[in-house]
C-alpha positions in Angstrom: -86.5 -104.2 -107.4 -85.2 -104.5 -110.9 -87.5 -105.7 -113.7 -86.3 -107.1 -116.9 -88.1 -105.4 -120.0 -88.0 -107.6 -122.9 -87.9 -106.2 -126.4 -88.1 -108.5 -129.4 -86.8 -108.1 -132.9 -90.1 -107.3 -134.2 -91.0 -104.7 -131.4 -88.6 -101.9 -132.5 -91.0 -99.0 -131.4 -90.0 -96.6 -128.5 -93.4 -96.8 -127.0 -94.0 -100.5 -127.1 -96.2 -101.5 -124.2 -93.3 -103.1 -122.2 -91.3 -99.9 -122.5 -94.2 -97.7 -121.5 -94.6 -99.8 -118.4 -91.1 -99.9 -117.4 -89.1 -97.2 -115.3 -86.1 -96.1 -117.0 -84.5 -95.3 -113.6 -84.4 -98.8 -112.3 -85.3 -101.5 -115.1 -83.1 -103.2 -117.6 -84.0 -103.6 -121.1 -83.1 -107.2 -122.4 -82.5 -107.6 -126.0 -81.1 -110.9 -127.6 -79.8 -112.0 -130.8 -80.2 -115.9 -130.5 -80.0 -118.9 -132.9 -83.3 -120.3 -131.2 -85.2 -117.6 -133.0 -83.0 -117.4 -136.3 -83.4 -121.1 -136.8 -86.6 -121.6 -135.5 -87.6 -122.0 -139.1 -85.0 -121.6 -141.9 -85.5 -117.9 -141.9 -84.2 -116.0 -145.4 -80.8 -114.5 -144.6 -81.9 -111.0 -145.5 -84.7 -111.2 -142.9 -82.3 -112.4 -140.2 -79.8 -109.5 -141.2 -82.7 -106.9 -141.2 -83.9 -107.9 -137.7 -80.3 -108.1 -136.2 -79.2 -104.8 -137.7 -82.5 -103.0 -136.8 -82.0 -104.5 -133.3 -78.5 -103.2 -132.8 -79.4 -99.7 -133.8 -82.6 -99.6 -131.8 -80.7 -100.7 -128.8 -78.2 -97.7 -129.4 -81.0 -95.5 -129.5 -82.4 -96.7 -126.2 -79.0 -96.2 -124.4 -78.7 -92.8 -125.9 -82.1 -92.0 -124.1 -80.8 -93.1 -120.9 -82.0 -96.7 -120.8 -79.8 -99.3 -119.3 -79.7 -102.1 -122.0 -78.4 -105.6 -121.6 -77.8 -106.6 -125.3 -76.7 -110.2 -126.3 -75.1 -110.5 -129.7 -75.4 -113.8 -131.5 -71.6 -114.5 -131.2 -71.3 -113.5 -127.4 -69.6 -116.2 -125.5 -72.1 -116.4 -122.8 -75.2 -116.4 -125.1 -77.9 -119.0 -123.9 -79.1 -118.7 -127.5 -82.8 -118.7 -126.7 -85.0 -115.9 -125.4 -86.0 -117.8 -122.1 -82.5 -118.7 -121.5 -81.4 -115.1 -121.9 -83.9 -113.9 -119.7 -82.8 -116.1 -116.9 -79.4 -115.1 -117.4 -80.0 -111.7 -117.1 -82.5 -112.3 -114.1 -79.6 -113.9 -112.3 -77.2 -111.0 -113.2 -79.4 -108.1 -112.1 -81.4 -109.9 -109.3 -84.7 -109.2 -111.3 -87.9 -109.8 -109.7 -90.1 -109.7 -112.9 -90.2 -109.6 -116.6 -92.1 -107.1 -118.6 -93.1 -108.3 -121.9 -95.1 -107.1 -124.9 -97.1 -110.1 -126.3 -95.1 -111.7 -129.1 -96.6 -112.5 -132.4 -95.8 -116.2 -132.4 -97.5 -118.8 -130.0 -94.5 -120.8 -129.4 -92.6 -118.0 -128.0 -95.5 -116.6 -125.9 -95.8 -120.3 -124.4 -91.9 -120.3 -123.6 -92.4 -117.0 -121.8 -95.3 -118.3 -119.7 -93.2 -121.2 -118.7 -90.3 -119.1 -117.2 -89.8 -119.6 -113.5 -89.5 -115.8 -113.2 -92.9 -114.0 -113.0 -93.6 -112.6 -116.4 -96.2 -109.8 -117.1 -97.5 -110.0 -120.8 -98.8 -106.8 -122.0 -101.0 -106.4 -125.1 -99.3 -105.2 -128.1 -101.3 -102.0 -128.6 -99.4 -100.9 -131.8 -102.5 -102.3 -133.7 -105.5 -100.2 -134.4 -107.8 -102.8 -133.2 -107.3 -104.3 -129.9 -107.9 -108.2 -129.4 -111.0 -107.4 -127.3 -112.5 -105.1 -129.9 -111.8 -107.8 -132.6 -113.3 -110.6 -130.4 -116.4 -108.4 -129.7 -116.8 -107.8 -133.5 -116.6 -111.3 -134.3 -119.0 -112.7 -131.6 -122.1 -114.2 -133.1 -121.0 -113.6 -136.6 -121.5 -116.7 -138.9 -118.9 -115.3 -141.3 -115.9 -113.2 -140.4 -115.6 -111.3 -143.6 -112.9 -108.8 -144.0 -115.2 -106.4 -145.9 -117.4 -105.8 -142.9 -114.4 -105.5 -140.5 -112.7 -103.0 -142.9 -115.9 -100.7 -142.9 -115.8 -100.7 -139.1 -112.2 -99.7 -139.1 -112.8 -96.8 -141.7 -115.5 -95.6 -139.3 -113.2 -96.0 -136.2 -110.3 -94.3 -137.8 -112.0 -91.8 -139.9 -109.7 -92.5 -142.8 -111.2 -91.5 -146.2 -114.5 -90.6 -144.6 -116.7 -87.5 -144.9 -119.6 -87.1 -142.4 -119.9 -90.8 -141.6 -119.8 -91.9 -145.1 -116.9 -93.1 -147.3 -115.4 -90.6 -149.7 -116.5 -90.9 -153.2 -119.8 -92.7 -152.1 -118.4 -96.1 -151.9 -116.2 -98.3 -149.7 -113.8 -99.6 -152.2 -112.7 -99.0 -155.8 -111.9 -102.6 -157.0 -113.3 -102.0 -160.4 -110.8 -99.3 -161.0 -107.8 -101.6 -160.0 -106.4 -105.1 -160.6 -105.5 -104.2 -164.2 -102.6 -106.0 -165.9 -99.3 -104.0 -166.0 -97.9 -102.7 -169.1 -94.2 -103.5 -169.7 -93.4 -100.4 -171.8 -93.8 -98.1 -168.8 -90.9 -96.8 -166.6 -91.4 -97.4 -163.0 -89.3 -95.8 -160.2 -87.6 -98.6 -158.3 -87.7 -98.6 -154.4 -84.5 -97.0 -153.1 -81.8 -99.3 -152.1 -80.1 -98.5 -148.7 -76.3 -99.1 -148.9 -75.2 -101.1 -145.9 -73.3 -99.1 -143.2 -70.6 -100.5 -141.0 -73.4 -101.8 -138.6 -75.2 -103.7 -141.4 -71.8 -105.0 -142.8 -71.0 -106.5 -139.6 -74.4 -108.2 -139.3 -74.2 -109.4 -143.0 -70.7 -111.0 -142.2 -72.1 -112.7 -139.1 -75.1 -114.1 -141.0 -73.1 -115.4 -143.7 -71.0 -117.4 -141.3 -74.0 -118.7 -139.2 -76.8 -119.3 -141.5 -76.9 -121.5 -144.7 -80.7 -121.1 -145.4 -82.4 -120.7 -148.6 -82.1 -117.3 -150.1 -79.3 -114.8 -151.1 -77.9 -112.5 -148.5 -76.6 -110.0 -150.9 -77.3 -107.5 -152.4 -78.8 -106.4 -149.2 -81.3 -103.2 -149.7 -83.2 -102.8 -146.8 -83.3 -99.8 -144.4 -82.4 -100.9 -140.8 -83.6 -97.8 -138.8 -86.6 -95.4 -138.3 -85.1 -92.7 -140.6 -84.6 -95.2 -143.4 -88.0 -96.6 -142.9 -89.6 -93.0 -143.1 -87.5 -92.3 -146.3 -89.0 -95.4 -147.9 -92.5 -94.3 -147.0 -92.1 -91.0 -148.4 -90.5 -92.2 -151.6 -93.5 -94.6 -152.0 -96.2 -91.9 -151.5 -94.3 -89.6 -154.0 -93.3 -91.8 -156.7 -95.3 -95.2 -156.8 -98.5 -94.7 -155.0 -100.2 -92.9 -157.9 -100.3 -96.2 -160.0 -100.5 -98.5 -157.0 -104.0 -99.1 -157.2 -104.2 -100.2 -160.8 -101.0 -102.3 -160.7 -101.4 -103.9 -157.3 -102.4 -107.3 -158.9 -100.0 -107.4 -161.9 -96.9 -109.3 -162.4 -94.0 -108.6 -165.0 -90.8 -110.3 -165.7 -88.0 -108.9 -164.2 -90.1 -106.4 -162.2 -89.9 -107.3 -158.5 -91.7 -104.3 -157.1 -93.8 -102.5 -159.7 -95.7 -99.9 -157.8 -95.9 -101.6 -154.4 -95.0 -100.0 -151.3 -92.5 -102.4 -150.0 -92.8 -101.0 -146.5 -94.5 -104.1 -144.7 -91.1 -105.2 -143.3 -90.8 -101.7 -141.6 -94.5 -102.0 -140.4 -94.0 -105.4 -139.1 -90.9 -105.0 -137.0 -92.0 -101.7 -135.7 -90.1 -98.9 -137.4 -93.2 -97.5 -138.9 -96.8 -97.5 -137.4 -100.0 -98.5 -139.3 -101.8 -95.1 -138.7 -98.7 -92.9 -139.9 -98.5 -94.8 -143.2 -102.2 -94.5 -143.9 -102.5 -90.7 -142.9 -99.4 -90.0 -145.4 -101.3 -91.8 -148.1 -104.5 -90.0 -147.2 -102.8 -86.6 -147.2 -101.5 -87.4 -150.7 -104.9 -88.0 -151.9 -106.4 -84.9 -150.2 -103.5 -83.0 -152.0 -104.7 -84.2 -155.4 -101.4 -86.2 -155.8 -103.0 -89.6 -156.1 -106.3 -90.9 -157.3 -108.9 -92.3 -154.8 -108.5 -95.8 -156.0 -104.9 -96.0 -155.2 -105.3 -94.4 -151.7 -108.4 -96.5 -150.8 -106.5 -99.6 -152.1 -103.4 -99.2 -149.9 -105.3 -98.1 -146.8 -107.6 -101.3 -147.2 -104.5 -103.4 -146.9 -103.3 -101.7 -143.8 -106.5 -101.2 -141.8 -108.4 -103.9 -143.4 -106.4 -107.0 -144.1 -103.4 -106.4 -141.8 -105.5 -105.7 -138.7 -108.1 -108.4 -139.7 -105.6 -111.2 -140.0 -103.9 -110.2 -136.6 -107.4 -110.4 -135.1 -108.0 -113.7 -136.6 -104.6 -115.1 -135.1 -105.3 -113.8 -131.5 -108.9 -115.0 -131.6 -108.3 -118.6 -132.8 -105.0 -119.2 -130.8 -102.4 -121.8 -131.6 -104.9 -124.5 -132.6 -105.5 -122.4 -135.9 -101.9 -123.5 -137.0 -103.0 -127.0 -137.2 -105.8 -126.7 -139.5 -106.1 -128.9 -142.6 -109.7 -128.8 -143.7 -109.0 -130.5 -146.9 -106.7 -133.3 -145.8 -103.8 -132.2 -148.0 -100.7 -134.2 -147.2 -98.2 -134.0 -150.1 -94.6 -132.7 -149.5 -94.0 -129.3 -150.6 -92.4 -129.4 -154.1 -88.7 -128.9 -154.5 -89.4 -126.0 -156.7 -90.2 -123.9 -153.6 -86.6 -124.4 -152.5 -85.2 -123.6 -156.0 -85.5 -126.8 -158.0 -85.6 -126.5 -161.6 -89.0 -125.9 -163.2 -90.5 -125.3 -166.6 -93.2 -123.1 -165.3 -92.2 -119.3 -166.1 -94.5 -118.1 -163.5 -93.1 -120.2 -160.4 -89.6 -119.7 -161.6 -90.0 -115.9 -161.5 -92.0 -115.9 -158.1 -89.5 -118.3 -156.4 -86.3 -116.7 -158.0 -87.3 -113.4 -156.8 -88.1 -114.7 -153.3 -84.7 -116.3 -153.1 -83.0 -112.9 -154.4 -85.2 -110.2 -152.7 -86.8 -112.1 -149.8 -89.8 -110.5 -151.1 -92.8 -110.9 -153.5 -96.0 -109.0 -153.6 -99.3 -110.4 -152.5 -100.7 -111.8 -155.8 -97.3 -113.7 -156.5 -97.7 -115.1 -153.1 -101.5 -115.8 -153.3 -102.1 -116.6 -157.1 -98.9 -118.4 -158.0 -96.9 -120.0 -155.1 -99.9 -120.3 -153.0 -102.3 -121.5 -155.8 -99.8 -124.1 -157.0 -99.4 -125.5 -153.6 -103.1 -125.5 -152.9 -103.8 -127.3 -156.3 -101.2 -129.9 -155.9 -102.5 -130.8 -152.5 -99.3 -129.6 -150.3 -99.5 -130.1 -146.6 -100.6 -126.7 -145.3 -98.3 -126.9 -142.4 -95.2 -127.1 -144.9 -96.6 -124.4 -146.9 -97.0 -122.2 -143.7 -93.5 -122.9 -142.7 -92.2 -122.0 -146.3 -93.9 -118.6 -146.3 -92.8 -117.9 -142.6 -89.3 -118.8 -143.6 -88.7 -117.1 -146.9 -90.1 -113.5 -146.7 -88.6 -110.6 -145.0 -92.0 -109.3 -143.7 -93.4 -112.7 -142.5 -94.2 -113.2 -138.7 -96.5 -115.7 -137.5 -99.3 -113.4 -136.5 -99.7 -112.0 -140.1 -98.3 -114.8 -142.2 -100.3 -117.8 -140.8 -103.9 -116.5 -141.3 -102.9 -115.4 -144.7 -101.4 -118.6 -145.7 -103.5 -121.1 -143.9 -106.7 -119.2 -144.3 -106.7 -117.2 -147.5 -104.3 -119.1 -149.3 -104.6 -122.8 -148.4 -108.4 -122.9 -147.1 -106.8 -124.9 -144.3 -109.3 -123.2 -141.9 -112.3 -124.6 -143.7 -113.4 -121.1 -145.1 -113.1 -118.9 -141.9 -111.3 -116.2 -143.9 -112.7 -117.0 -147.6 -115.8 -118.1 -148.8 -113.9 -120.1 -151.6 -110.5 -121.5 -152.3 -108.2 -119.0 -154.2 -107.6 -121.4 -157.0 -107.3 -120.5 -160.7 -106.4 -122.1 -163.9 -103.5 -120.6 -165.9 -105.8 -118.1 -167.6 -105.7 -115.9 -164.6 -101.8 -115.8 -164.5 -101.8 -115.2 -168.3 -104.1 -112.2 -167.9 -102.3 -110.7 -165.1 -98.7 -111.2 -166.3 -96.4 -111.6 -169.2 -95.0 -115.0 -167.8 -96.7 -117.2 -170.3 -95.2 -116.2 -173.4 -91.8 -117.4 -172.2 -93.0 -120.6 -170.6 -92.3 -124.2 -171.5 -96.0 -124.9 -171.2 -98.8 -123.5 -173.3 -101.5 -121.8 -171.3 -104.3 -122.3 -174.1 -103.7 -126.1 -174.0 -106.0 -128.1 -171.8 -104.3 -131.5 -172.3 -101.1 -133.0 -173.3 -97.5 -132.9 -172.3 -97.5 -129.0 -173.2 -100.7 -128.2 -171.2 -100.1 -125.8 -168.4 -99.9 -127.4 -165.0 -102.3 -125.0 -163.4 -105.0 -126.2 -166.0 -104.8 -129.6 -165.2 -104.5 -129.2 -161.6 -107.2 -126.8 -161.4 -109.8 -129.3 -162.7 -108.3 -132.0 -160.6 -108.7 -130.1 -157.6 -112.3 -129.4 -158.3 -113.0 -133.0 -159.0 -111.4 -134.5 -155.7 -113.2 -131.8 -153.6 -116.4 -132.0 -155.4 -118.5 -132.9 -152.3 -117.1 -129.9 -150.4 -117.5 -127.2 -152.9 -120.1 -128.2 -155.7 -122.9 -126.4 -153.5 -120.8 -123.3 -153.0 -122.6 -120.5 -155.0 -119.3 -118.8 -156.1 -117.9 -122.2 -157.5 -121.2 -123.9 -158.9 -120.7 -122.4 -162.3 -117.2 -124.0 -162.6 -118.8 -127.5 -161.8 -121.4 -126.7 -164.5 -118.6 -126.2 -166.9 -116.6 -129.3 -165.8 -119.7 -131.6 -166.1 -120.6 -130.3 -169.6 -117.2 -131.5 -170.9 -116.9 -134.7 -172.9 -116.0 -137.6 -170.6 -113.0 -138.4 -172.6 -111.7 -134.9 -172.2 -112.3 -134.9 -168.5 -110.5 -138.3 -168.1 -107.5 -136.9 -170.1 -107.2 -133.8 -168.0 -107.4 -136.0 -164.8 -104.8 -138.3 -166.2 -102.5 -135.4 -167.2 -102.9 -133.9 -163.6 -102.1 -137.2 -162.1 -98.8 -137.4 -164.1 -97.9 -133.9 -163.0 -98.4 -134.8 -159.4 -96.4 -138.2 -159.8 -93.5 -136.1 -161.3 -93.7 -133.6 -158.2 -93.8 -136.5 -155.8 -90.7 -138.2 -157.6 -88.8 -134.9 -157.4 -88.8 -134.7 -161.3 -88.8 -131.3 -163.2 -92.4 -130.0 -163.7 
C-alpha cells in the first residue's frame, strides 16, 4: 500500500525522519504551500517567501533523486489550504493507507495531524543533538533547569571544544572576554545578499499578491537552497566569526548584522545541521583563525541554547504557551507594528525587523523584549509578535525564548531572574541613546528615558515576588534608599508612559 510522506517547510533535510522511514519505490512525498500555515499568525513576508522558495527547490531535488512528489502550490485551484486538508486530498488521490510525518515544531499542527481520520505515524525529529527522551532524563529531579549545566553535558556528549574530558582552555565559557560594546569606526564585512533567481522571483510575486502582513518583502536577501546556506556559513566563519564573541551583545545604528552569523534561518528550516556548523567553527579555532572566545560563544548558542529551548518546548508541552506568571495583560504597544516612537533603540530594532525580518538576540531580549516586559504586555501577544516577524522564528525555539527567557511568563523555569534593565544597559551596549528624543541620564521628567521609569515601576509592582531574589535584592535596596518624593515622581512618570501607550499615543 502507498504511504504519504509529509515534509513541512521547516523540514528541508534529505534524511529527515519521515523520508528515512519511507520507501522511494512506493511512497509519495506530500509538500504543500497553504494559507492555513502562512496566515496562522501574520508571518513576515520574507519568512513566507523564504520557506516557499526553499520548499520548491527541495521538492525539485527530491524528484531528481527519484522520489514521487505531490506538491501543492499556494495558488493551485484544488489546494485545500491546510496541511490536514491536503493530506486527505492526497490520501484519496493515491489510495494511501498511512501518513509518515516527522514531528512538527508547533503543537497546533501536531494536534491537527493526530486528529486525521487517516492513520498517522509521527516520528521524532532526530536532527537535534539531544533527543526528547535524553532531555527529559536530564531534567528529571532537578529543581532548576539551568542551561549552563545542560550545555556542559552537551559539550561532553559532542566532544566539541573538549580535551581529555575537560573544556579547552580550562573553562566552560569565556563570557568575560565577550559582550563588549561595538565600535562604530570599524569596517565589518556585511553578510552576502543572495540575488533572487527565477524561482524566488515567482514566489515573491505570489507572496506580494497574497499576504499584506507587517514587514517589507523587498529587498529579499536570503539563500533558498543548501548550496546557498553552505556559502553563508563559510562566509561567516571566514569573515565575521573572529569578532563574533566580543560583539555578540553590541548594537549600532544602521548596522543590522555586525559580526553575527545570520544562519539561524537555514538551521531552523533544515538546510544546515547543528553539528556541521559547530564543526566548521571548531575547525576555524583549531586552525588558529579565530579566538577561543568567539568559537565557544557561537557553539554555546547552538548546542547550548538552541538544544535547550527545544528540550523545554518538548518537555513542557502545549500548556507552556499559556504561561503568564506575572499576570501581565496590557495590549502590545503599537510601536511593535511600526507606530511612531521617540525611543531610538525601539525605532532601530523594530525598523530593522520590518526591513530585514531579522534582529540579533540582544535586540530581541534587551530592547523589544525588555520593553514589553517592563510595560506589562500580555505575554501571549508578545509570543505571537516574535513568532510573526522573524525569519528564523518557529514555535519550538521562539516560544521558550520569548515566554521563558524574555517575558518570565514561566515563573522562572528558564531564568532565575527577569531580563529587565534601565536605559543604562542600552546606553552601554549601543550608540542609540545619543540620537534619542529622551535622555538616558535623566530619571524623572518628560525627557526621562522610558526604560528608566518603567524599570523601577516593574520592580515596585512585583516587589512581593522578587524582593527576596538574591540576584535582585541589591536593586531593591537601591530603590528603598531613594527619597520618597523621588520614588513617587518615578512611579508617576511611569504611569504616564503606560497611559500614553494604552491610549495609542507616541512614546
